[in-house]
Every structure is written in structure tokens, then in C-alpha cells.
C-alpha positions in Angstrom: 0.0 0.0 0.0 1.2 3.5 -0.7 1.3 6.1 2.0 -1.9 7.8 0.8 -3.8 4.4 1.0 -2.5 3.7 4.5 -3.6 7.2 5.7 -7.1 6.6 4.2 -7.4 3.3 6.1 -6.3 4.9 9.3 -8.7 7.8 9.0 -11.7 5.7 8.0 -11.3 2.9 10.5 -12.6 3.9 14.0 -10.4 2.8 16.9 -11.6 -0.3 18.8 -13.1 0.7 22.1 -14.0 -1.4 25.1 -17.6 -1.3 26.2 -19.5 -2.3 29.3 -23.1 -3.1 30.2 -25.0 -1.3 32.9 -28.3 -2.6 34.2 -30.7 -0.5 36.2 -33.5 -2.6 37.7 -37.1 -1.2 38.0 -37.6 0.6 41.3 -34.1 2.0 41.6 -33.7 5.5 43.0 -31.1 8.0 41.9 -29.1 7.2 45.0 -29.2 3.5 44.2 -28.1 4.1 40.6 -25.3 6.3 41.9 -24.1 3.6 44.3 -24.1 1.1 41.5 -22.0 3.4 39.3 -19.4 3.7 42.1 -19.5 -0.1 42.8 -18.7 -0.7 39.1 -15.9 2.0 39.1 -17.8 4.0 36.5 -17.7 7.2 38.6 -18.3 8.2 42.2 -21.7 8.6 43.7 -21.1 12.3 44.0 -20.2 12.6 40.3 -23.3 10.8 39.2 -25.6 12.9 41.4 -23.9 16.0 40.2 -24.7 15.0 36.6 -28.3 14.4 37.6 -28.7 17.7 39.5 -26.5 20.0 37.4 -26.4 18.6 33.9 -28.3 20.3 31.0 -30.5 17.9 29.0 -32.8 18.6 26.1 -35.9 16.4 26.0 -39.5 17.3 25.3 -40.9 15.7 28.5 -38.7 17.9 30.7 -41.0 20.9 30.0 -43.8 18.9 31.6 -42.0 18.6 35.0 -43.2 21.5 37.1 -41.1 23.4 39.6 -41.4 21.9 43.1 -39.7 21.0 46.3 -38.7 17.5 45.1 -35.3 16.1 45.9 -34.3 15.7 42.2 -36.1 16.9 39.2 -35.0 13.8 37.2 -36.0 11.3 39.9 -38.2 8.7 38.2 -37.2 9.6 34.7 -33.9 7.6 34.4 -35.5 4.6 32.6 -34.6 1.2 34.1 -33.0 -1.0 31.4 -29.8 -2.6 30.4 -27.4 -0.2 28.6 -24.1 -0.5 26.7 -21.6 2.3 27.1 -18.0 2.9 25.9 -15.5 2.6 28.7 -14.9 6.3 28.7 -18.5 7.2 29.2 -19.1 10.1 31.6 -21.8 10.3 34.2 -23.5 12.9 31.9 -23.5 10.3 29.1 -25.2 7.7 31.3 -27.9 10.1 32.5 -28.5 11.4 29.0 -28.9 7.9 27.6 -31.4 6.9 30.3 -33.4 10.1 29.8 -33.5 9.4 26.0 -34.7 5.8 26.7 -37.5 7.2 29.0 -38.8 9.6 26.3 -38.7 7.0 23.6 -40.5 4.4 25.7 -43.1 6.9 26.9 -43.8 8.1 23.4 -44.1 4.5 22.2 -46.9 3.8 24.7 -48.7 7.1 25.0 -49.7 9.9 22.5 -48.9 12.8 24.7 -47.4 13.9 28.1 -50.6 15.0 29.7 -50.5 14.6 33.5 -47.0 13.2 33.1 -45.6 14.3 36.5 -48.6 13.0 38.6 -48.6 9.7 36.6 -44.9 9.2 37.2 -45.3 9.8 41.0 -48.0 7.2 41.2 -46.1 4.8 38.9 -43.1 5.1 41.2 -45.2 4.1 44.2 -46.8 1.2 42.3 -43.3 0.0 41.4 -42.2 -0.1 45.0 -45.4 -1.5 46.3 -46.4 -4.2 43.7 -44.7 -7.5 43.4 -47.1 -9.1 40.9 -47.7 -7.5 37.5 -51.4 -8.5 37.8 -51.8 -6.2 40.8 -50.1 -3.0 39.4 -53.2 -1.5 38.0 -55.2 -2.5 41.1 -52.8 -0.7 43.4 -52.8 2.3 41.1 -56.6 2.2 41.4 -56.4 2.2 45.2 -54.2 5.3 45.1 -56.6 7.1 42.8 -59.5 6.2 45.0 -57.8 7.5 48.2 -56.9 10.7 46.4 -60.5 11.3 45.4 -61.9 10.7 49.0 -59.6 12.5 50.0 -57.6 10.2 52.3 -54.0 10.1 53.3 -52.2 7.6 51.1 -50.1 6.1 53.9 -47.8 4.2 51.6 -44.9 2.5 53.3 -42.5 2.9 50.4 -42.7 6.7 50.8 -41.6 6.4 54.4 -38.7 4.2 53.4 -37.6 6.7 50.6 -37.6 9.5 53.2 -36.1 7.6 56.1 -33.4 5.8 54.0 -32.5 8.9 52.0 -33.5 7.1 48.8 -31.3 4.0 49.4 -34.2 1.6 50.3 -31.8 -0.3 52.6 -34.4 -0.8 55.4 -35.7 -4.3 56.0 -38.9 -3.1 57.9 -40.9 -0.1 58.7 -41.3 0.6 62.4 -44.0 2.8 64.0 -41.4 5.3 64.9 -40.4 5.6 61.2 -43.9 6.8 60.3 -43.1 10.0 62.2 -40.2 11.1 60.0 -40.7 14.7 59.1 -40.4 14.7 55.3 -42.8 15.8 52.6 -42.2 12.4 51.1 -43.7 10.7 54.2 -47.4 10.1 53.2 -48.3 9.0 56.7 -47.6 12.6 57.8 -48.6 14.6 54.7 -51.7 14.5 52.5 -51.7 14.1 48.7 -48.8 12.9 46.6 -45.1 13.1 47.3 -43.3 16.1 45.8 -41.9 13.9 43.1 -41.4 10.2 42.1 -39.6 8.0 44.6 -37.9 5.7 42.1 -37.6 4.9 38.4 -40.6 2.8 37.5 -40.7 0.3 34.7 -43.1 0.6 31.8 -45.7 -1.8 33.4 -46.1 0.4 36.4 -46.2 3.5 34.2 -49.0 2.0 32.2 -50.8 1.0 35.4 -50.6 4.6 36.7 -52.0 6.0 33.4 -54.7 3.4 33.1 -55.6 2.4 36.7 -58.1 -0.3 37.4 -61.6 0.9 38.2 -62.8 -0.5 41.5 -64.0 0.6 45.0 -61.1 -0.6 47.1 -59.4 1.8 49.5 -57.1 -0.5 51.4 -54.7 -3.3 50.8 -52.1 -5.3 52.6 -49.8 -8.2 51.9 -51.4 -11.6 52.0 -49.2 -13.3 54.6 -50.8 -16.7 54.1 -49.9 -17.0 50.4 -46.5 -15.3 50.8 -46.3 -14.9 47.0 -46.2 -11.1 47.0 -50.0 -10.8 46.5 -52.2 -8.4 48.4 -55.7 -8.5 49.9 -57.9 -5.5 48.8 -60.8 -4.2 50.9 -63.2 -1.3 50.9 -63.5 -0.4 54.6 -61.0 -0.1 57.4 -62.8 -2.8 59.4 -62.5 -5.2 56.5 -58.9 -4.2 56.2 -58.3 -5.2 59.9 -60.3 -8.3 59.7 -58.3 -9.7 56.8 -55.0 -9.2 58.5 -53.3 -12.7 58.7 
């Protein structure tokens, strides 16, 4: 090969780059994603959270997130999936790709971003509360019913988010935990949390947008079945009577 041909080959052939896969499960919060980044030596937790809080991103759905006293504007919108990145990927690259995946997945399932923020808050609660896919829309329906009454939602997952600083590393919720003074604690404050409490998967998002229509206002884990299912009831007396 002449020198000109060699130069053309060098210029047209991209250098080989190592890649890595990064999996974010449904229900992970920003703190949990940050911790996984540090565990995999991608970046520090602080660097990832800085990219979340301070990075500038350009997506249509972002204009539908209102100003508020939420912890992170992007909480709930880092779409859970398995990604592939080049080894020199920055925290900004990771956040940006997850936001792009969220917008693409949302647009694939819905025609607009109407009520996006409220739907994502409810979807995040459903994600942390539901174990069985068959119950996601049912739990979303309970949340909608309680909001209409109006009743306090009293969802344990919101207490855990507040008490654990988003790390979900608590094995149980104690009575004392219900007193934590945080707008995310829905045993203490009415309505919805200031923002989502995790990144929900598409099944929970669909459940929040299209909740099941029913009259149930209460639910608790079915301790007899121990399969993650819940018992749903209309009244508080029924709720107590079905406790296993």
C-alpha cells in the first residue's frame, strides 16, 4: 500500500473501544443508581448525582415537569433497562442515555405527556409496592380512590424513601419511622409526594396512566400466600379483619 492508501485506512477505521453493560432494575432511585456506578468503578456517587442535578438535558418531556420541592427533578425519569456504554462514558453520558430511553419508551406507549408528573409519581409508588404484575393497575386504582376521597395515602414505600435517603436499605418499617418529618412521608402529609420515589418500569407507568376501576381503598400483603400478592378491601374494618 502506498502512503496515501495507508492514511485513508487509518482515518476511516474507527479505533476499537471497550464497552461495558450497565443494568438498572425497576424501582431503583437516583441514590441506588449512583451507588451502583461507584460499585462498578464508573464514577463516584457524587459525580453521578452532580450529573443528575446540574447537567443540562434537552428532551420534550422535561418541560412537563413543574417546579417543586422535590429532591431531584429527574428522579423517576432515568429509565430502568440494560445499557451499553463505551468505557470512557461520563456520568453525563449515562444520565443522558437513560433520559433518552425514557422519552422513547413513553412516546411508544402514549400519545402525549398529559399529567406526566402525577402519573410518574403514582407509577413510582406502584413500582415499590407491587410484586405481581397483575396487581399493578389494582394498586394504582387504590391510590386514585384514596386521592378522590380524599384520604392520606399512607404508603410504606414513601416512608422508606424518606427515612433511608432514597437508598431503600431498610428491612422493615417501624411505628417510629412513620413520624419522619419529610414531605415524602405520606403517613404525615396528604396528597402525593413532591416527586417520584424511584424509576418505575413501563408496566407500572401503564398502570398509573390506566388504573383499574374499583371501590377498594385499602390493601395489605397476604401473609398466608407469601407470594407477594395483596388483599384488597373497601372499609378499614374489612382491612383489619383480613390481617393474617
